BAFI-3210 file (N, C-alpha, C; in Angstrom, 3 decimals, decimal comma, padded with zeros to 6 digits):
// residues 175
n [1|2|3|4|5|6|7|8|9|10|11|12|13|14|15|16|17|18|19|20|21|22|23|24|25|26|27|28|29|30|31|32|33|34|35|36|37|38|39|40|41|42|43|44|45|46|47|48|49|50|51|52|53|54|55|56|57|58|59|60|61|62|63|64|65|66|67|68|69|70|71|72|73|74|75|76|77|78|79|80|81|82|83|84|85|86|87|88|89|90|91|92|93|94|95|96|97|98|99|100|101|102|103|104|105|106|107|108|109|110|111|112|113|114|115|116|117|118|119|120|121|122|123|124|125|126|127|128|129|130|131|132|133|134|135|136|137|138|139|140|141|142|143|144|145|146|147|148|149|150|151|152|153|154|155|156|157|158|159|160|161|162|163|164|165|166|167|168|169|170|171|172|173|174|175]
n.u [064,416|065,837|068,481|069,246|068,764|070,814|070,686|069,571|071,852|073,817|072,601|072,596|075,394|075,739|074,901|076,575|078,220|077,223|075,946|074,517|072,584|069,509|067,002|063,618|060,966|057,355|056,623|057,191|060,697|062,203|059,637|059,796|060,940|062,625|064,665|067,724|068,136|067,402|069,432|071,920|071,725|072,022|074,218|075,766|075,590|076,856|078,861|078,346|077,523|075,145|072,533|069,631|066,553|065,043|062,062|062,396|060,824|060,786|063,676|063,426|063,343|065,027|065,365|064,937|066,772|069,341|068,719|069,402|071,820|073,520|073,275|074,726|074,700|072,520|069,995|068,633|065,789|064,660|062,971|062,415|063,532|061,880|059,301|056,536|057,046|057,915|055,207|053,333|054,271|054,813|053,025|052,816|051,757|050,419|052,498|054,771|057,638|059,703|061,945|062,586|063,289|065,046|067,423|067,985|068,670|071,239|072,234|072,113|073,987|075,935|076,654|077,594|076,798|077,643|075,993|073,395|071,419|068,447|067,006|063,695|062,732|059,623|057,398|054,425|051,072|049,595|048,768|050,272|052,603|056,000|059,293|060,909|061,282|063,498|064,027|063,006|065,147|066,783|066,775|066,218|068,980|070,824|069,511|070,228|073,514|073,944|073,717|074,794|075,749|077,093|076,182|074,607|071,690|069,766|066,537|063,997|060,314|059,257|057,517|053,738|052,764|051,233|049,422|047,594|047,972|051,158|054,165|056,924|060,162|061,655|064,350|066,255|065,730|066,576|068,757]
n.v [025,874|028,905|031,018|033,629|036,659|038,677|039,966|037,481|035,551|037,430|037,311|034,572|034,511|035,562|034,460|032,217|030,110|027,475|024,011|022,883|022,584|022,023|019,424|018,810|018,356|018,998|017,390|014,602|015,124|014,048|013,319|015,536|015,869|017,243|017,626|017,234|018,930|020,968|021,290|021,136|023,703|025,324|024,562|026,565|028,704|028,648|027,128|025,477|022,261|019,828|018,114|015,541|014,733|011,732|009,726|007,482|005,580|005,700|005,392|002,997|004,009|004,936|007,271|008,740|008,205|008,753|012,147|012,582|011,483|013,749|014,889|015,902|014,458|012,117|011,679|008,574|006,987|003,839|001,516|-001,249|-004,742|-006,562|-007,829|-007,705|-006,509|-004,297|-002,918|-003,263|-001,053|001,112|000,760|001,340|002,622|000,904|-001,269|-000,434|-001,745|-002,992|-004,483|-003,895|-001,002|-001,708|-002,573|-000,152|001,789|000,487|000,378|003,489|003,882|003,101|005,015|007,142|009,868|010,454|008,463|008,176|006,348|006,431|004,827|004,623|003,266|001,254|001,236|-000,497|-000,359|-002,336|-005,363|-005,241|-005,222|-004,562|-003,396|-004,258|-006,410|-009,478|-010,693|-009,084|-006,783|-008,479|-009,158|-006,660|-005,628|-007,265|-006,205|-003,417|-004,080|-005,169|-003,122|-000,857|001,287|005,009|005,633|004,647|006,441|005,869|005,946|006,506|007,439|010,445|012,410|013,323|009,999|009,237|007,307|006,495|003,925|003,656|003,357|005,159|003,194|001,842|002,962|001,022|-001,461|000,298|000,983]
n.w [-007,230|-006,964|-005,632|-006,311|-005,251|-003,879|-001,119|-000,187|000,025|001,169|003,867|004,731|004,753|007,503|009,382|011,989|013,300|011,912|011,755|009,690|007,053|007,316|005,843|006,416|008,653|008,970|006,725|004,512|003,549|000,837|-000,342|-002,161|-005,353|-006,074|-004,579|-005,262|-006,669|-005,171|-003,244|-004,121|-005,365|-003,028|-001,994|-004,358|-002,820|-000,420|001,958|004,235|005,566|003,912|005,728|005,378|007,003|006,825|006,539|005,644|004,078|000,991|000,003|-001,746|-003,420|-006,819|-007,818|-005,361|-003,867|-005,637|-005,517|-002,480|-002,018|-002,856|-000,264|002,920|005,142|006,278|007,773|008,781|009,350|010,706|012,658|012,644|011,743|011,325|009,017|010,273|012,297|011,878|010,007|012,472|013,740|011,889|010,036|007,330|003,855|001,543|-000,335|000,582|001,471|004,019|003,341|001,108|001,886|003,624|001,520|-000,054|002,100|002,493|-000,116|-000,404|001,241|-000,143|-001,693|-001,189|001,043|004,288|006,793|009,247|011,119|012,898|015,948|016,464|019,647|021,197|023,848|025,254|026,553|026,450|024,920|022,223|019,030|019,998|019,120|020,725|022,336|022,544|020,541|018,341|018,511|017,891|015,188|014,214|014,289|013,287|010,199|010,398|010,809|008,171|006,681|007,274|009,179|009,718|012,052|014,885|016,473|019,636|020,658|022,830|023,167|023,810|024,065|023,538|022,103|018,502|019,296|022,382|024,173|023,427|025,027|026,737|026,535|028,798|031,263|031,867|029,466|027,523|028,031]
ca.u [064,694|067,007|068,893|069,740|068,779|072,220|070,411|069,589|073,553|075,148|071,828|073,310|077,224|075,945|075,166|077,820|078,619|076,208|076,126|073,875|071,404|068,443|065,631|062,810|060,012|056,163|056,042|058,544|061,335|061,879|058,683|059,770|061,513|063,183|065,461|068,349|068,288|067,641|070,638|073,132|071,753|072,428|075,819|076,541|076,125|077,409|080,290|077,504|077,346|073,766|071,651|068,211|066,281|063,554|061,474|063,234|059,868|060,614|064,847|064,284|063,604|066,609|065,502|065,412|068,701|070,116|068,233|069,479|073,179|073,428|073,237|076,379|074,801|071,285|069,539|067,295|064,532|064,408|062,787|062,292|064,712|061,137|058,341|055,634|057,061|057,471|053,665|053,094|054,811|055,254|051,815|052,924|050,632|050,732|053,696|056,131|058,137|061,045|063,429|063,250|063,735|066,498|067,941|067,789|069,431|072,279|072,422|072,206|075,356|077,112|077,012|078,412|076,693|077,333|074,538|072,991|070,248|067,665|065,923|062,606|062,268|058,713|057,166|052,884|050,787|048,334|049,419|050,555|053,832|057,020|060,434|061,804|061,616|064,932|063,916|062,779|066,108|067,944|065,993|067,129|070,762|071,406|069,232|071,318|074,779|073,854|073,266|076,462|075,523|078,075|075,898|073,082|071,409|068,715|065,843|062,376|058,514|059,782|056,187|052,844|052,413|049,550|048,076|047,711|048,699|052,308|055,131|058,261|060,603|062,654|065,700|066,837|066,098|066,938|070,946]
ca.v [026,993|029,800|031,854|034,753|037,532|038,608|039,703|035,750|034,976|037,574|036,728|033,639|034,576|036,527|033,331|031,878|028,416|026,549|023,303|021,809|023,103|020,592|019,283|017,906|019,146|018,027|016,630|013,446|016,332|013,375|013,790|017,080|015,529|018,345|018,105|016,826|019,934|022,996|020,959|021,579|025,136|025,598|024,575|027,297|029,933|027,953|025,641|024,679|020,654|020,214|017,279|015,379|013,533|010,951|008,541|005,977|005,009|006,287|005,249|002,494|004,270|004,960|008,832|009,588|007,887|009,507|013,373|011,709|011,258|015,148|015,992|015,491|013,522|011,451|010,911|007,893|006,380|002,310|001,166|-002,450|-005,501|-007,708|-006,903|-007,980|-005,635|-002,671|-002,827|-002,654|000,039|002,270|000,945|001,523|002,396|-000,487|-000,904|-000,115|-002,963|-003,353|-005,473|-002,532|000,436|-002,166|-002,071|001,191|002,313|000,030|000,922|004,922|004,050|002,882|005,896|008,238|010,965|009,916|007,951|008,189|005,745|006,988|003,952|004,781|001,943|001,713|-000,391|-000,804|-000,852|-003,590|-006,346|-004,758|-005,512|-003,368|-003,556|-004,596|-008,347|-010,436|-011,098|-007,899|-006,222|-009,349|-008,566|-004,928|-005,551|-008,087|-005,571|-002,637|-004,610|-005,523|-001,469|-000,368|003,302|005,163|006,021|004,562|007,078|004,928|006,828|006,398|007,944|011,561|013,202|012,519|010,107|009,240|006,344|006,687|002,742|003,354|004,065|005,114|002,023|002,141|003,493|-000,494|-002,061|000,931|000,575]
ca.w [-006,254|-007,611|-005,111|-007,271|-004,646|-003,113|-000,005|000,746|000,104|002,632|005,066|005,177|005,354|008,218|010,427|012,700|013,118|011,104|011,318|008,848|006,735|007,345|005,015|007,469|009,065|009,005|005,794|004,602|002,216|-000,062|-001,326|-003,544|-006,286|-007,151|-003,497|-005,071|-007,219|-004,338|-002,595|-005,213|-005,569|-001,564|-002,367|-004,640|-001,896|001,104|002,375|004,757|004,997|003,995|005,952|005,161|007,567|005,952|007,681|004,820|003,088|-000,236|-000,365|-002,669|-005,330|-007,109|-007,641|-004,046|-003,187|-006,199|-004,685|-001,180|-002,262|-002,702|001,084|002,964|006,133|005,453|009,172|008,386|010,922|010,991|013,833|012,556|010,989|010,409|008,112|011,058|013,912|010,908|009,900|013,831|014,522|011,282|009,227|006,056|002,667|000,477|-001,396|001,334|002,321|004,813|002,839|000,188|002,906|003,920|000,584|-000,510|002,656|001,938|-001,844|-000,387|002,559|-000,826|-002,216|-000,024|001,756|005,561|006,983|010,288|011,535|013,938|015,685|018,245|020,932|021,664|024,665|024,736|027,568|025,800|024,089|020,448|018,829|019,777|019,329|022,636|022,310|022,215|018,793|017,081|018,114|016,448|013,589|013,680|014,772|011,568|009,278|010,690|010,191|006,770|005,823|008,149|009,024|010,111|013,380|015,069|017,631|019,963|021,596|023,124|023,130|025,156|023,576|023,324|020,500|017,779|019,900|023,522|024,013|023,275|025,707|026,301|026,901|030,226|030,686|031,832|028,521|026,284|027,878]
c.u [065,997|066,819|070,206|069,967|070,464|071,614|070,304|071,206|074,206|074,313|072,652|074,724|077,127|075,637|076,059|077,535|077,411|076,437|075,875|073,004|070,469|066,923|065,097|061,722|058,565|056,058|057,535|059,060|061,547|060,499|058,262|060,910|062,350|064,197|066,682|068,933|068,326|069,129|072,337|072,874|072,171|073,640|076,225|076,287|076,292|078,302|079,441|077,482|075,703|073,309|070,392|067,419|064,703|063,369|061,768|062,259|060,107|061,951|064,993|063,959|065,051|066,763|065,562|066,592|069,596|070,032|069,546|071,299|073,927|074,007|074,870|075,694|073,072|070,924|068,113|066,356|064,422|064,050|062,583|063,163|063,837|059,740|057,201|055,731|057,543|056,114|053,200|053,300|054,817|053,950|051,741|051,999|051,200|051,405|055,109|056,861|059,308|062,076|063,737|063,690|065,411|067,924|068,694|068,652|070,458|072,678|072,822|073,909|076,215|077,885|077,578|078,529|076,909|075,663|074,153|071,706|069,621|066,987|064,936|062,211|060,541|058,130|055,288|052,317|049,633|049,295|049,148|052,592|054,379|058,032|061,538|062,192|062,987|065,175|063,727|064,240|067,173|068,122|066,613|068,262|071,109|070,780|069,998|072,912|074,881|074,159|074,719|076,613|076,794|077,945|074,953|073,082|070,213|068,292|064,522|061,338|059,734|058,482|055,337|052,832|050,927|048,797|048,376|048,207|050,447|052,744|056,422|059,088|062,018|063,924|066,747|067,112|066,579|068,511|070,295]
c.v [027,340|031,174|033,530|035,984|037,466|038,740|038,730|035,645|036,068|037,415|035,555|033,517|035,019|035,435|032,666|030,488|027,570|025,996|022,374|022,566|021,613|020,880|018,195|018,667|018,327|017,116|015,479|014,680|014,812|013,188|014,427|016,169|016,124|018,812|018,211|018,558|021,178|022,393|021,380|023,569|025,681|025,917|025,658|029,019|030,259|027,200|025,337|023,505|020,636|018,085|016,962|014,518|013,663|009,712|007,299|005,438|005,205|005,728|004,098|003,103|004,878|006,397|009,820|008,981|008,969|011,504|013,052|012,041|012,732|016,102|014,835|014,759|013,183|010,817|010,039|007,327|004,396|001,930|000,088|-003,721|-006,590|-006,851|-006,540|-006,409|-004,001|-002,154|-002,490|-001,148|001,099|002,197|001,844|001,620|001,321|000,055|-000,354|-001,042|-002,646|-003,537|-004,353|-001,252|-000,251|-002,084|-001,209|001,925|002,039|000,808|002,876|005,203|004,007|003,670|007,097|009,057|009,280|009,729|007,308|007,613|005,539|005,859|004,377|003,574|002,446|000,302|000,010|-001,034|-001,786|-004,184|-005,867|-004,925|-004,452|-004,426|-003,774|-005,266|-008,347|-009,817|-009,949|-006,822|-007,250|-008,585|-007,103|-005,015|-006,495|-006,644|-004,238|-002,967|-004,908|-003,846|-001,229|001,169|003,825|005,378|005,367|005,353|005,807|005,828|005,761|007,398|009,609|012,663|012,589|011,357|009,845|008,115|006,714|005,055|002,257|003,911|004,103|003,542|002,812|002,167|001,904|-000,843|-000,843|001,088|-000,814]
c.w [-006,712|-005,822|-005,652|-006,397|-003,319|-001,489|000,992|000,745|001,092|004,059|005,587|005,631|006,933|009,691|011,014|012,811|013,070|011,095|010,624|008,510|006,427|006,835|005,926|007,653|009,216|008,343|005,427|003,494|001,255|-001,188|-002,677|-004,440|-006,636|-005,435|-004,168|-005,889|-006,706|-002,859|-003,372|-005,340|-003,954|-001,692|-003,285|-004,047|-000,520|000,784|003,974|004,753|004,624|004,644|005,737|006,387|007,186|006,945|006,555|003,718|002,048|-000,500|-001,256|-003,301|-005,080|-007,131|-006,297|-003,731|-003,841|-005,571|-003,350|-000,627|-002,081|-001,344|001,698|004,171|005,478|007,193|008,572|009,547|010,109|012,141|013,820|011,872|010,629|009,737|009,137|012,160|012,834|010,376|011,382|014,169|013,361|010,385|008,278|004,748|002,267|-000,724|-000,937|001,843|002,208|004,383|001,686|000,534|003,134|002,795|000,076|000,698|002,584|000,725|-001,460|000,254|001,026|-001,624|-002,269|000,795|003,564|005,974|008,197|010,403|012,847|014,176|017,098|018,972|021,330|022,934|024,844|025,950|027,251|025,204|022,388|020,330|019,102|019,065|019,942|022,809|022,294|020,542|018,041|017,317|017,943|015,420|013,397|014,014|013,315|010,630|009,545|010,193|008,739|005,962|006,413|007,755|009,422|011,406|013,585|016,268|018,478|020,922|021,913|022,668|024,196|024,240|023,662|022,380|020,078|018,960|021,690|024,466|024,303|024,248|025,850|026,979|027,926|029,981|030,766|030,376|027,722|026,655|027,371]
res [m|r|f|e|n|e|t|k|k|n|h|l|k|k|v|k|q|l|d|y|i|t|f|s|g|t|g|e|p|t|l|n|l|a|l|g|e|m|i|r|e|i|r|k|i|s|n|v|p|v|c|v|i|t|n|s|s|l|v|s|r|k|d|v|r|d|n|l|a|q|a|d|l|v|v|a|t|l|e|a|g|d|e|k|t|f|k|a|i|n|r|p|v|s|g|i|m|l|d|d|i|i|h|g|l|k|a|l|k|d|t|g|p|r|l|e|i|e|v|l|f|v|d|s|k|k|d|y|p|t|n|i|s|d|r|a|v|d|e|l|m|r|a|l|k|f|i|d|p|d|m|v|e|v|f|t|v|s|r|p|p|a|e|d|f|i|i|p|v|s|q|q|r|l|t]
***
């Protein structure tokens, strides 16, 4: 991706008080193997910090971590600290393992970009594994301590989830 058009450069300069140029959206940005190159090209035309929001599924791959390391801030998702809870909540495709994600996030943290972890706590109207039991929270805390992110953001469902039996966590439990 090349920003050779001066009009684009001038337009970006007109934007005031821009906190970050962020890669996110309806797709997973780390699927684009040119992500690192795009970040480097943005740096040529702007001093605005770059953020990537990721679901963390590919962070075990070194090429993905190398791309993410080009950013100033990576906001990564982690909802579980044990494989059973991870699979119940995230339903990953075959080959995506929680331990690989946890170690990938730790390796990313060690490369230098600021790392924030988003934790979405969910409850259920039926007997379905969630991440709010004491055991699940303890496992998640152990993983977060290992990763040692710069910040952890905790929240719960605020819009209709994919499954109608998933519900927000009570404010009391969330606190």
